[in-house]
VOBA-1610 file (N, C-alpha, C; in pm, whole numbers, padded with zeros to 5 digits, always signed):
BEGIN
Unk-04018-02927+03593Unk-03973-02886+03455Unk-03866-02779+03461Unk-03888-02676+03543Unk-03790-02565+03556Unk-03655-02619+03613Unk-03666-02721+03702Unk-03546-02780+03758Unk-03463-02849+03653Unk-03535-02922+03562Unk-03466-02995+03452Unk-03392-02893+03363Unk-03465-02784+03322Unk-03408-02681+03239Unk-03286-02625+03308Unk-03302-02593+03434Unk-03192-02539+03509Unk-03071-02630+03511Unk-03095-02760+03529Unk-02986-02859+03529Unk-02915-02860+03393Unk-02993-02852+03282Unk-02935-02855+03148Unk-02844-02732+03126Unk-02894-02618+03171Unk-02815-02497+03153Unk-02683-02503+03233Unk-02696-02561+03353Unk-02574-02576+03434Unk-02478-02674+03374Unk-02532-02784+03314Unk-02450-02884+03250Unk-02382-02824+03129Unk-02451-02740+03052Unk-02392-02676+02942Unk-02276-02588+02983Unk-02300-02509+03090Unk-02195-02423+03144Unk-02071-02502+03189Unk-02103-02619+03249Unk-01993-02702+03290Unk-01907-02752+03169Unk-01977-02785+03062Unk-01906-02828+02940Unk-01821-02712+02886Unk-01884-02592+02886Unk-01813-02478+02832Unk-01686-02447+02916Unk-01704-02457+03048Unk-01591-02432+03135Unk-01479-02538+03114Unk-01520-02659+03096Unk-01422-02770+03071Unk-01347-02748+02943Unk-01420-02700+02838Unk-01355-02674+02710Unk-01255-02561+02721Unk-01291-02456+02796Unk-01196-02344+02817Unk-01063-02399+02879Unk-01077-02490+02976Unk-00963-02552+03038Unk-00877-02634+02941Unk-00938-02673+02833Unk-00866-02753+02728Unk-00830-02667+02609Unk-00838-02534+02627Unk-00809-02438+02517Unk-00895-02469+02393Unk-01026-02477+02415Unk-01120-02506+02305Unk-01253-02438+02342Unk-01343-02439+02248Unk-01476-02381+02273Unk-01575-02439+02169Unk-01701-02432+02205Unk-01807-02485+02111Unk-01824-02391+01991Unk-01826-02453+01873Unk-01841-02376+01751Unk-01972-02297+01751Unk-02077-02353+01808Unk-02208-02288+01805Unk-02207-02156+01880Unk-02110-02136+01974Unk-02104-02010+02043Unk-02045-01896+01961Unk-01967-01928+01856Unk-01906-01825+01777Unk-01947-01838+01631Unk-02047-01914+01603Unk-02087-01941+01461Unk-02124-01810+01389Unk-02190-01722+01459Unk-02238-01601+01390Unk-02114-01516+01346Unk-02006-01517+01422Unk-01886-01443+01384Unk-01810-01508+01272Unk-01816-01644+01268Unk-01739-01716+01170Unk-01811-01740+01036Unk-01937-01711+01034Unk-02019-01736+00912Unk-02097-01607+00878Unk-02023-01496+00845Unk-02093-01370+00816Unk-02158-01375+00681Unk-02274-01302+00666Unk-02336-01290+00537Unk-02256-01201+00450Unk-02182-01102+00500Unk-02093-01016+00424Unk-01965-00997+00502Unk-01858-00958+00438Unk-01731-00938+00509Unk-01745-00844+00625Unk-01702-00888+00745Unk-01707-00799+00864Unk-01591-00703+00869Unk-01590-00594+00793Unk-01479-00507+00781Unk-01473-00412+00902Unk-01361-00412+00971Unk-01342-00326+01088Unk-01286-00188+01050Unk-01202-00188+00947Unk-01131-00061+00908Unk-01233+00038+00855Unk-01203+00168+00878Unk-01292+00273+00837Unk-01230+00361+00726Unk-01310+00419+00641Unk-01256+00518+00546Unk-01198+00634+00626Unk-01088+00685+00576Unk-01024+00797+00649Unk-00933+00875+00557Unk-00915+01003+00589Unk-00820+01089+00522Unk-00719+01142+00620Unk-00589+01119+00592Unk-00483+01178+00675Unk-00432+01301+00598Unk-00456+01415+00652Unk-00430+01541+00583Unk-00284+01586+00600Unk-00212+01598+00493Unk-00072+01634+00497Unk-00043+01764+00567Unk-00133+01858+00554Unk-00116+01992+00615Unk-00113+01978+00769Unk-00175+01877+00821Unk-00168+01853+00968Unk-00042+01779+01008Unk+00008+01697+00918Unk+00128+01618+00953Unk+00259+01688+00920Unk+00257+01779+00821Unk+00384+01839+00777Unk+00461+01907+00891Unk+00395+01993+00973Unk+00475+02056+01083Unk+00523+01953+01186Unk+00450+01847+01204Unk+00493+01744+01299Unk+00610+01665+01242Unk+00610+01642+01112Unk+00724+01573+01048Unk+00850+01659+01067Unk+00841+01788+01037Unk+00960+01873+01048Unk+01003+01888+01193Unk+00912+01885+01285Unk+00948+01896+01428Unk+01014+01762+01467Unk+00962+01651+01425Unk+01025+01524+01455Unk+01163+01516+01400Unk+01186+01579+01281Unk+01319+01577+01222Unk+01418+01653+01306Unk+01368+01747+01380Unk+01455+01832+01468Unk+01486+01763+01601Unk+01391+01690+01659Unk+01406+01643+01793Unk+01423+01492+01802Unk+01398+01415+01699Unk+01416+01270+01699Unk+01544+01242+01622Unk+01657+01217+01686Unk+01779+01197+01613Unk+01786+01066+01539Unk+01873+01062+01440Unk+01895+00943+01363Unk+01921+00824+01449Unk+02000+00843+01557Unk+02036+00732+01643Unk+01915+00673+01718Unk+01811+00753+01740Unk+01693+00705+01808Unk+01597+00635+01712Unk+01584+00689+01593Unk+01490+00638+01494Unk+01567+00582+01376Unk+01574+00450+01366Unk+01640+00392+01253Unk+01580+00435+01122Unk+01450+00459+01121Unk+01378+00517+01010Unk+01271+00606+01071Unk+01273+00735+01033Unk+01191+00832+01098Unk+01055+00842+01026Unk+00967+00746+01054Unk+00837+00743+00995Unk+00724+00763+01092Unk+00617+00825+01047Unk+00496+00840+01128Unk+00387+00752+01067Unk+00351+00651+01136Unk+00256+00548+01089Unk+00115+00604+01088Unk+00041+00580+00985Unk-00096+00627+00969Unk-00187+00507+01010Unk-00240+00518+01131Unk-00324+00410+01182Unk-00467+00429+01149Unk-00532+00327+01102Unk-00675+00330+01072Unk-00756+00341+01202Unk-00848+00436+01211Unk-00925+00455+01336Unk-01012+00336+01370Unk-01033+00245+01276Unk-01115+00126+01305Unk-01033+00010+01359Unk-00899+00025+01358Unk-00811-00082+01407Unk-00789-00072+01553Unk-00737-00175+01612Unk-00697-00179+01747Unk-00597-00066+01772Unk-00608+00011+01877Unk-00517+00127+01905Unk-00371+00090+01908Unk-00342-00037+01940Unk-00201-00080+01951Unk-00150-00139+01817Unk-00235-00143+01718Unk-00198-00209+01589Unk-00163-00101+01489Unk-00036-00093+01449Unk+00006+00010+01353Unk-00025-00030+01208Unk-00149-00021+01174Unk-00196-00064+01041Unk-00290+00036+00977Unk-00267+00064+00850Unk-00350+00157+00779Unk-00473+00091+00721Unk-00461-00029+00672Unk-00570-00117+00643Unk-00540-00249+00704Unk-00624-00349+00677Unk-00599-00480+00741Unk-00476-00549+00681Unk-00432-00505+00565Unk-00312-00571+00500Unk-00199-00478+00474Unk-00213-00345+00495Unk-00107-00254+00457Unk-00075-00154+00570Unk+00054-00121+00571Unk+00106-00026+00664Unk+00159+00091+00583Unk+00117+00209+00620Unk+00155+00332+00542Unk+00211+00431+00639Unk+00315+00508+00601Unk+00371+00609+00688Unk+00427+00726+00605Unk+00420+00844+00664Unk+00495+00958+00616Unk+00634+00951+00679Unk+00742+00962+00598Unk+00877+00959+00655Unk+00950+01081+00608Unk+01042+01124+00697Unk+01123+01246+00666Unk+01268+01216+00698Unk+01357+01268+00607Unk+01498+01249+00620Unk+01571+01383+00601Unk+01653+01417+00696Unk+01724+01545+00695Unk+01839+01543+00597Unk+01886+01659+00549Unk+02002+01667+00468Unk+02122+01602+00536Unk+02195+01519+00456Unk+02314+01460+00509Unk+02295+01329+00582Unk+02168+01290+00609Unk+02143+01167+00685Unk+02155+01043+00594Unk+02214+00940+00653Unk+02219+00805+00587Unk+02164+00703+00689Unk+02064+00630+00652Unk+02007+00529+00735Unk+02056+00393+00697Unk+02102+00311+00791Unk+02175+00194+00767Unk+02095+00089+00686Unk+02164+00003+00615Unk+02102-00105+00538Unk+02021-00199+00625Unk+01912-00247+00574Unk+01831-00351+00641Unk+01764-00433+00532Unk+01706-00544+00581Unk+01638-00638+00490Unk+01518-00696+00561Unk+01415-00728+00486Unk+01295-00786+00551Unk+01217-00869+00451Unk+01133-00954+00507Unk+01047-01043+00428Unk+00934-00966+00365Unk+00895-00858+00426Unk+00780-00777+00376Unk+00815-00707+00243Unk+00718-00687+00160Unk+00729-00606+00038Unk+00713-00459+00076Unk+00795-00372+00021Unk+00791-00232+00058Unk+00802-00142-00066Unk+00763-00015-00045Unk+00775+00082-00153Unk+00775+00221-00096Unk+00811+00318-00176Unk+00803+00457-00131Unk+00766+00544-00255Unk+00686+00643-00225Unk+00641+00746-00322Unk+00687+00878-00273Unk+00770+00946-00354Unk+00836+01069-00315Unk+00737+01186-00321Unk+00730+01264-00212Unk+00644+01382-00207Unk+00729+01512-00218Unk+00834+01523-00138Unk+00913+01647-00138Unk+01064+01616-00128Unk+01145+01685-00207Unk+01291+01679-00195Unk+01349+01772-00299Unk+01480+01787-00301Unk+01548+01860-00408Unk+01611+01769-00507Unk+01565+01642-00508Unk+01615+01546-00611Unk+01742+01470-00567Unk+01788+01491-00444Unk+01914+01426-00402Unk+01891+01319-00296Unk+01769+01289-00267Unk+01734+01180-00172Unk+01729+01052-00253Unk+01760+00937-00184Unk+01770+00814-00258Unk+01733+00693-00170Unk+01707+00583-00236Unk+01707+00449-00176Unk+01802+00365-00259Unk+01890+00296-00193Unk+01981+00202-00258Unk+01931+00062-00241Unk+01890-00005-00345Unk+01832-00138-00343Unk+01929-00234-00412Unk+01988-00322-00331Unk+02079-00423-00390Unk+02184-00359-00478Unk+02237-00241-00438Unk+02346-00177-00507Unk+02300-00081-00616Unk+02167-00067-00638Unk+02121+00034-00735Unk+02074+00155-00654Unk+02144+00262-00670Unk+02117+00386-00597Unk+02013+00468-00677Unk+01892+00472-00624Unk+01779+00533-00700Unk+01748+00668-00638Unk+01776+00777-00712Unk+01743+00912-00667Unk+01597+00941-00709Unk+01523+01002-00615Unk+01381+01021-00639Unk+01346+01169-00657Unk+01249+01189-00750Unk+01187+01318-00769Unk+01037+01301-00738Unk+00965+01413-00720Unk+00827+01402-00683Unk+00747+01309-00776Unk+00673+01222-00715Unk+00590+01126-00793Unk+00661+01000-00835Unk+00793+00991-00810Unk+00864+00868-00844Unk+00830+00757-00747Unk+00831+00636-00801Unk+00801+00514-00718Unk+00928+00431-00716Unk+00963+00385-00595Unk+01070+00289-00574Unk+01010+00169-00497Unk+01043+00049-00541Unk+01003-00070-00465Unk+01125-00142-00411Unk+01104-00205-00295Unk+01207-00295-00239Unk+01140-00427-00213Unk+01151-00519-00312Unk+01089-00648-00294Unk+01142-00723-00172Unk+01060-00815-00118Unk+01102-00889-00004Unk+01240-00958-00023Unk+01321-00950+00076Unk+01453-01017+00068Unk+01562-00937+00003Unk+01536-00805-00020Unk+01641-00721-00080Unk+01698-00626+00023Unk+01833-00615+00027Unk+01899-00518+00112Unk+01873-00379+00055Unk+01843-00285+00146Unk+01823-00146+00099Unk+01854-00049+00215Unk+01896+00071+00174Unk+01924+00177+00267Unk+01878+00308+00206Unk+01861+00411+00292Unk+01810+00540+00251Unk+01908+00649+00286Unk+01909+00755+00211Unk+01991+00870+00244Unk+01945+00997+00173Unk+01992+01108+00224Unk+01959+01236+00164Unk+02086+01317+00139Unk+02128+01332+00020Unk+02251+01402-00016Unk+02220+01548-00052Unk+02093+01588-00043Unk+02052+01721-00080Unk+02067+01825+00031Unk+02012+01942+00004Unk+02012+02049+00103Unk+01875+02076+00165Unk+01775+01999+00124Unk+01640+02015+00179Unk+01589+01883+00238Unk+01500+01885+00335Unk+01444+01760+00388Unk+01370+01685+00278Unk+01371+01555+00292Unk+01307+01466+00199Unk+01188+01398+00267Unk+01070+01403+00202Unk+00949+01337+00262Unk+00894+01244+00159Unk+00867+01123+00201Unk+00797+01024+00113Unk+00693+00945+00188Unk+00614+00871+00115Unk+00515+00780+00173Unk+00564+00643+00159Unk+00585+00573+00269Unk+00619+00432+00275Unk+00491+00350+00267Unk+00496+00237+00196Unk+00388+00143+00192Unk+00440+00002+00202Unk+00403-00075+00303Unk+00449-00214+00324Unk+00336-00306+00346Unk+00359-00434+00316Unk+00253-00536+00345Unk+00286-00608+00476Unk+00342-00540+00572Unk+00382-00599+00699Unk+00267-00679+00766Unk+00142-00625+00765Unk+00034-00706+00826Unk+00017-00845+00762Unk+00045-00858+00634Unk+00034-00990+00568Unk+00139-01083+00620Unk+00264-01036+00627Unk+00373-01124+00669Unk+00352-01161+00815Unk+00300-01069+00896Unk+00270-01100+01039Unk+00158-01202+01050Unk+00054-01188+00963Unk-00057-01287+00968Unk-00009-01425+00947Unk+00083-01444+00853Unk+00134-01577+00819Unk+00257-01614+00897Unk+00290-01539+01006Unk+00407-01568+01088Unk+00533-01575+01006Unk+00544-01483+00911Unk+00658-01481+00819Unk+00735-01349+00823Unk+00708-01266+00921Unk+00777-01136+00928Unk+00917-01157+00988Unk+01018-01106+00916Unk+01155-01125+00958Unk+01233-01005+00907Unk+01319-00946+00992Unk+01403-00829+00960Unk+01548-00860+00990Unk+01638-00792+00919Unk+01782-00810+00946Unk+01855-00674+00925Unk+01962-00654+01004Unk+02034-00526+00995Unk+02185-00546+00979Unk+02234-00666+00986Unk+02379-00691+00985Unk+02432-00701+00843Unk+02441-00585+00780Unk+02482-00584+00640Unk+02635-00583+00630Unk+02682-00670+00545Unk+02830-00679+00527Unk+02864-00687+00380Unk+02982-00639+00344Unk+03039-00652+00215Unk+03178-00710+00231Unk+03200-00831+00171Unk+03323-00902+00182Unk+03362-00927+00333Unk+03257-00957+00411Unk+03278-00989+00552Unk+03290-00871+00641Unk+03284-00747+00589Unk+03302-00628+00667Unk+03167-00557+00684Unk+03129-00530+00810Unk+03001-00462+00837Unk+03003-00320+00781Unk+02901-00279+00711Unk+02899-00150+00643Unk+02774-00070+00691Unk+02788+00063+00694Unk+02671+00151+00732Unk+02597+00197+00608Unk+02638+00154+00493Unk+02566+00183+00369Unk+02615+00086+00260Unk+02529+00065+00160Unk+02566-00022+00049Unk+02654+00049-00053Unk+02743-00023-00109Unk+02818+00031-00222Unk+02723+00034-00348Unk+02751+00125-00433Unk+02673+00133-00559Unk+02740+00042-00663Unk+02673-00071-00693Unk+02728-00169-00780Unk+02657-00182-00917Unk+02546-00110-00928Unk+02474-00111-01054Unk+02470+00034-01109Unk+02473+00050-01236Unk+02480+00185-01293Unk+02354+00267-01273Unk+02360+00397-01287Unk+02245+00484-01262Unk+02127+00448-01350Unk+02010+00440-01288Unk+01886+00401-01355Unk+01899+00268-01423Unk+01976+00177-01362Unk+02000+00045-01426Unk+01865-00027-01459Unk+01779-00045-01356Unk+01659-00123-01374Unk+01559-00052-01470Unk+01557+00080-01468Unk+01468+00154-01557Unk+01514+00135-01701Unk+01648+00149-01725Unk+01700+00133-01857Unk+01682-00005-01916Unk+01689-00105-01829Unk+01683-00245-01874Unk+01536-00292-01886Unk+01452-00244-01803Unk+01314-00297-01801Unk+01205-00195-01823Unk+01241-00071-01842Unk+01142+00039-01843Unk+01075+00063-01975Unk+01104-00017-02078Unk+01041+00000-02210Unk+00958-00123-02238Unk+00828-00107-02247Unk+00737-00216-02264Unk+00764-00298-02391Unk+00770-00430-02369Unk+00787-00522-02488Unk+00935-00539-02530Unk+01026-00474-02458Unk+01169-00486-02495Unk+01246-00511-02368Unk+01335-00619-02370Unk+01412-00648-02253Unk+01549-00706-02298Unk+01660-00641-02255Unk+01792-00696-02286Unk+01804-00838-02230Unk+01859-00930-02308Unk+01872-01067-02267Unk+01965-01085-02152Unk+02062-00993-02139Unk+02166-01010-02036Unk+02127-00941-01902Unk+02011-00881-01896Unk+01971-00804-01775Unk+01948-00896-01660Unk+01982-00849-01536Unk+01959-00926-01414Unk+01809-00926-01387Unk+01750-01043-01375Unk+01606-01051-01364Unk+01556-01099-01224Unk+01643-01136-01136Unk+01601-01186-01005Unk+01668-01101-00896Unk+01591-01062-00796Unk+01640-00986-00684Unk+01578-01041-00556Unk+01658-01050-00447Unk+01599-01094-00319Unk+01534-01227-00326Unk+01411-01235-00276Unk+01335-01359-00273Unk+01259-01384-00403Unk+01291-01307-00508Unk+01223-01313-00635Unk+01072-01296-00618Unk+01037-01195-00535Unk+00895-01170-00502Unk+00843-01042-00571Unk+00928-00984-00653Unk+00887-00856-00715Unk+00954-00833-00848Unk+00919-00722-00904Unk+00973-00686-01036Unk+01124-00654-01031Unk+01198-00693-01136Unk+01341-00654-01139Unk+01357-00503-01167Unk+01251-00439-01220Unk+01253-00295-01231Unk+01216-00238-01094Unk+01298-00146-01044Unk+01281-00095-00910Unk+01235+00050-00905Unk+01251+00124-01015Unk+01233+00267-01014Unk+01148+00309-01133Unk+01039+00381-01105Unk+00955+00435-01207Unk+00946+00587-01197Unk+00982+00661-01299Unk+00982+00806-01300Unk+00840+00853-01321Unk+00801+00954-01241Unk+00663+01007-01255Unk+00641+01070-01393Unk+00745+01132-01447Unk+00724+01196-01580Unk+00688+01096-01683Unk+00736+00973-01674Unk+00700+00865-01771Unk+00556+00823-01749Unk+00517+00805-01623Unk+00381+00760-01595Unk+00282+00871-01635Unk+00315+00996-01605Unk+00228+01106-01638Unk+00209+01119-01788Unk+00315+01088-01863Unk+00300+01103-02009Unk+00203+00996-02063Unk+00198+00879-02002Unk+00104+00777-02043Unk-00039+00819-02011Unk-00056+00880-01892Unk-00189+00932-01855Unk-00236+01039-01958Unk-00141+01129-01990Unk-00178+01235-02088Unk-00207+01178-02223Unk-00131+01077-02263Unk-00147+01018-02398Unk-00282+00949-02413Unk-00344+00906-02307Unk-00468+00832-02309Unk-00587+00912-02254Unk-00566+01035-02223Unk-00670+01112-02154Unk-00794+01136-02236Unk-00786+01128-02366Unk-00904+01153-02450Unk-00983+01023-02478Unk-00933+00911-02427Unk-01006+00787-02441Unk-01116+00774-02337Unk-01201+00676-02355Unk-01314+00663-02260Unk-01268+00636-02119Unk-01166+00550-02108Unk-01111+00516-01977Unk-01203+00416-01904Unk-01170+00396-01778Unk-01245+00306-01695Unk-01361+00382-01627Unk-01482+00338-01641Unk-01595+00414-01581Unk-01593+00424-01429Unk-01509+00338-01367Unk-01504+00338-01221Unk-01375+00399-01167Unk-01272+00418-01248Unk-01145+00469-01207Unk-01085+00572-01298Unk-01159+00616-01399Unk-01107+00717-01488Unk-00994+00662-01575Unk-00893+00747-01607Unk-00777+00704-01681Unk-00680+00649-01585Unk-00665+00515-01577Unk-00584+00450-01475Unk-00484+00358-01543Unk-00361+00363-01489Unk-00253+00275-01542Unk-00197+00194-01423Unk-00156+00073-01449Unk-00095-00011-01348Unk+00055-00019-01374Unk+00133-00024-01270Unk+00276-00053-01279Unk+00283-00208-01290Unk+00360-00259-01388Unk+00362-00403-01413Unk+00504-00456-01408Unk+00512-00585-01377Unk+00635-00661-01380Unk+00664-00701-01527Unk+00770-00650-01582Unk+00800-00675-01724Unk+00824-00826-01752Unk+00852-00904-01650Unk+00884-01048-01669Unk+00755-01125-01694Unk+00646-01085-01634Unk+00523-01169-01650Unk+00394-01085-01674Unk+00410-00950-01680Unk+00291-00870-01702Unk+00204-00851-01584Unk+00240-00912-01466Unk+00161-00901-01348Unk+00202-00785-01261Unk+00147-00779-01142Unk+00182-00666-01050Unk+00329-00671-01014Unk+00383-00557-00969Unk+00527-00548-00941Unk+00565-00608-00808Unk+00469-00636-00721Unk+00493-00706-00596Unk+00383-00815-00584Unk+00419-00927-00525Unk+00329-01043-00518Unk+00196-01009-00441Unk+00205-00921-00344Unk+00091-00894-00260Unk+00025-00759-00284Unk+00085-00677-00367Unk+00036-00538-00386Unk+00032-00501-00535Unk-00066-00425-00568Unk-00077-00365-00701Unk-00063-00216-00686Unk+00018-00153-00777Unk+00042-00010-00775Unk-00020+00055-00901Unk-00088+00162-00881Unk-00158+00231-00993Unk-00143+00381-00983Unk-00163+00448-01093Unk-00172+00593-01099Unk-00295+00623-01183Unk-00379+00716-01139Unk-00497+00743-01217Unk-00525+00892-01227Unk-00573+00926-01339Unk-00607+01063-01377Unk-00758+01078-01370Unk-00805+01168-01279Unk-00946+01202-01276Unk-00958+01337-01346Unk-01012+01335-01464Unk-01011+01455-01547Unk-01109+01562-01494Unk-01085+01690-01536Unk-01171+01800-01490Unk-01318+01766-01511Unk-01394+01784-01400Unk-01538+01760-01405Unk-01576+01613-01404Unk-01483+01520-01398Unk-01516+01378-01404Unk-01571+01326-01274Unk-01673+01241-01283Unk-01734+01173-01167Unk-01751+01029-01204Unk-01674+00942-01141Unk-01676+00798-01183Unk-01799+00729-01123Unk-01833+00615-01178Unk-01937+00530-01121Unk-01886+00459-00995Unk-01981+00405-00921Unk-01952+00344-00790Unk-01929+00188-00801Unk-01828+00144-00725Unk-01809+00000-00715Unk-01752-00031-00581Unk-01752-00162-00546Unk-01685-00210-00427Unk-01623-00345-00453Unk-01521-00377-00375Unk-01449-00502-00399Unk-01383-00547-00269Unk-01334-00670-00265Unk-01281-00723-00142Unk-01143-00673-00113Unk-01075-00617-00208Unk-00943-00558-00176Unk-00958-00423-00117Unk-00862-00388-00029Unk-00858-00256+00029Unk-00751-00173-00043Unk-00768-00042-00044Unk-00676+00043-00122Unk-00638+00167-00042Unk-00508+00203-00051Unk-00458+00324+00009Unk-00420+00422-00105Unk-00459+00546-00102Unk-00438+00648-00203Unk-00349+00759-00155Unk-00277+00818-00248Unk-00203+00940-00217Unk-00233+01041-00329Unk-00272+01163-00300Unk-00300+01262-00401Unk-00169+01324-00448Unk-00136+01310-00574Unk-00010+01359-00632Unk-00036+01497-00699Unk-00146+01518-00761Unk-00178+01648-00825Unk-00322+01684-00801Unk-00345+01817-00784Unk-00480+01867-00779Unk-00554+01836-00652Unk-00682+01822-00665Unk-00768+01793-00547Unk-00893+01728-00597Unk-00967+01671-00504Unk-01093+01608-00544Unk-01159+01549-00423Unk-01243+01452-00445Unk-01315+01382-00337Unk-01344+01240-00376Unk-01357+01156-00278Unk-01403+01019-00297Unk-01523+00996-00207Unk-01631+00955-00267Unk-01756+00927-00197Unk-01752+00778-00156Unk-01750+00754-00027Unk-01737+00619+00026Unk-01859+00581+00112Unk-01930+00487+00065Unk-02056+00448+00136Unk-02146+00568+00157Unk-02154+00659+00057Unk-02239+00772+00061Unk-02185+00894+00132Unk-02065+00887+00192Unk-02005+00999+00260Unk-01892+01056+00177Unk-01879+01187+00169Unk-01778+01255+00087Unk-01653+01279+00171Unk-01543+01235+00111Unk-01410+01258+00174Unk-01324+01338+00076Unk-01299+01466+00116Unk-01218+01557+00031Unk-01071+01525+00051Unk-00991+01545-00056Unk-00850+01525-00048Unk-00779+01628-00139Unk-00657+01657-00105Unk-00573+01745-00187Unk-00428+01696-00185Unk-00339+01767-00246Unk-00203+01720-00270Unk-00137+01671-00141Unk-00077+01552-00151Unk-00001+01483-00046Unk-00088+01422+00063Unk-00220+01442+00058Unk-00306+01373+00149Unk-00306+01222+00119Unk-00320+01142+00224Unk-00337+01000+00213Unk-00479+00965+00254Unk-00544+00878+00177Unk-00676+00830+00225Unk-00694+00684+00184Unk-00784+00618+00258Unk-00800+00473+00231Unk-00947+00441+00207Unk-00965+00341+00124Unk-01097+00282+00099Unk-01087+00134+00146Unk-01148+00101+00261Unk-01136-00035+00310Unk-01211-00132+00221Unk-01189-00255+00240Unk-01257-00363+00168Unk-01409-00346+00170Unk-01472-00376+00060Unk-01616-00390+00051Unk-01690-00262+00082Unk-01634-00151+00047Unk-01697-00021+00064Unk-01727+00038-00075Unk-01851+00077-00103Unk-01886+00147-00225Unk-01809+00276-00233Unk-01750+00304-00351Unk-01676+00431-00361Unk-01676+00475-00509Unk-01665+00611-00522Unk-01659+00675-00649Unk-01574+00801-00637Unk-01505+00842-00742Unk-01412+00953-00733Unk-01472+01073-00811Unk-01440+01193-00759Unk-01500+01313-00816Unk-01391+01421-00830Unk-01380+01481-00947Unk-01298+01601-00965Unk-01393+01712-01001Unk-01429+01796-00905Unk-01525+01902-00932Unk-01465+02020-01001Unk-01334+02026-01010Unk-01266+02141-01075Unk-01284+02124-01230Unk-01330+02226-01290Unk-01361+02225-01435Unk-01237+02242-01521Unk-01124+02279-01461Unk-01007+02309-01542Unk-00881+02227-01509Unk-00870+02182-01386Unk-00744+02118-01344Unk-00761+01969-01324Unk-00654+01895-01358Unk-00654+01751-01338Unk-00639+01714-01192Unk-00682+01599-01157Unk-00650+01537-01027Unk-00579+01404-01060Unk-00465+01379-00996Unk-00393+01259-01012Unk-00373+01191-00877Unk-00411+01067-00866Unk-00400+00994-00739Unk-00324+00859-00763Unk-00234+00834-00675Unk-00154+00710-00674Unk-00221+00615-00575Unk-00217+00485-00601Unk-00286+00392-00513Unk-00208+00260-00505Unk-00220+00195-00387Unk-00165+00066-00364Unk-00272-00021-00302Unk-00298-00133-00360Unk-00400-00224-00312Unk-00347-00365-00287Unk-00421-00445-00211Unk-00383-00582-00184Unk-00452-00682-00276Unk-00502-00637-00392Unk-00578-00721-00484Unk-00497-00844-00527Unk-00366-00835-00558Unk-00294-00956-00604Unk-00298-01070-00503Unk-00285-01042-00378Unk-00292-01143-00271Unk-00431-01210-00272Unk-00534-01131-00280Unk-00668-01187-00278Unk-00698-01267-00400Unk-00647-01225-00512Unk-00668-01298-00639Unk-00603-01434-00631Unk-00481-01442-00578Unk-00411-01566-00565Unk-00481-01664-00468Unk-00546-01609-00368Unk-00617-01690-00270Unk-00759-01720-00306Unk-00802-01673-00420Unk-00944-01695-00465Unk-01043-01614-00385Unk-01001-01501-00326Unk-01088-01425-00240Unk-01128-01290-00297Unk-01095-01269-00424Unk-01130-01137-00483Unk-01261-01144-00552Unk-01348-01049-00523Unk-01467-01026-00609Unk-01502-00882-00604Unk-01580-00839-00699Unk-01614-00698-00718Unk-01763-00688-00756Unk-01825-00579-00707Unk-01960-00543-00746Unk-01956-00404-00808Unk-02017-00385-00919Unk-02016-00257-00989Unk-02160-00211-01015Unk-02181-00080-00988Unk-02311-00021-01019Unk-02303+00038-01159Unk-02396+00002-01242Unk-02400+00059-01376Unk-02461+00197-01372Unk-02461+00267-01484Unk-02518+00400-01489Unk-02668+00399-01463Unk-02732+00282-01487Unk-02876+00267-01460Unk-02905+00229-01317Unk-02799+00197-01237Unk-02820+00162-01097Unk-02819+00015-01067Unk-02821-00072-01171Unk-02816-00215-01145Unk-02668-00255-01103Unk-02658-00370-01037Unk-02534-00420-00983Unk-02486-00539-01061Unk-02362-00533-01104Unk-02297-00642-01177Unk-02188-00702-01090Unk-02182-00832-01070Unk-02083-00897-00983Unk-01984-00977-01068Unk-01859-00975-01029Unk-01756-01056-01091Unk-01662-01104-00985Unk-01590-01215-01016Unk-01493-01278-00926Unk-01553-01391-00851Unk-01484-01438-00749Unk-01523-01560-00675Unk-01612-01529-00561Unk-01729-01475-00588Unk-01819-01441-00480Unk-01915-01556-00452Unk-01991-01540-00347Unk-02089-01643-00305Unk-02230-01591-00330Unk-02312-01668-00397Unk-02451-01628-00419Unk-02540-01684-00310Unk-02622-01600-00255Unk-02711-01647-00148Unk-02846-01685-00203
//
């Protein structure tokens, strides 16, 4: 009997070895990994503290020349990811970037969707997207939809620091990542784009809800994002203030989404951008969802409780809530607002039918929505 069992085990191993030689394997050997009861999330909650990065950014600006770094960014890698994988979540890449006074970084183009949120400057730093030169102030958002030429520069007297956010991991997953640097105008290679659209063009044409000039240019690049490229923080903040006395969202406080004026959807096909006000003393309810989210603290300070652990954050800190993690936001300050900016991959999941959410009510019961699986 033992001999028969031994023979079967050897025959199985022979089959396995033969399959390896054919670049295949038995499904039953990996079934547990491919049929999880819950999403097997590798990424971990984490806070990248700006106070720790700021001196390194300024030092890098001194010793890493423009010629060495086409874009001087410090990637924020999730501690749960492979050490060689420059990814902040499974779908998003986030970096602190710094530009010295007088620097101009050459035009480039890519299939990935990108954005930047300004943290520090004297108002003379810019991104030029398809000929629209967008100068940023603190809290301003600029997007560069996939397939748009863009370049960066700093015409001011102070260093400029912003947070880059790109969906590079998504384009890599689908073998669709592509970059280009050979920018030309009328056949002549250029080290910067000419300004061909008037100041605040996209904001003036698309920045008023419900009103759009018929003659406005509505398509840019691969037509993967909003024709509005620039959102001023003062405008977004005024909406937060105007609605602060309303009930708001029990899970996210007073939250507003940046929207594509053409269809009312997110401003990028794979990313949703939001700004939220956590009012003094406010403590939101807990929820979790299949989308992952990266946050930047724009004003004040607070904490996010993720799977029962408290993560404190303050101005310019970046933190992430990976997919399927219970989380709630807290502003323990009784007098000052906390404002946090966020970018999530929810639009991509919604289009693929992979978004669902679970919410804890004030009584502790759980309510589920979206395309989830009931066991």
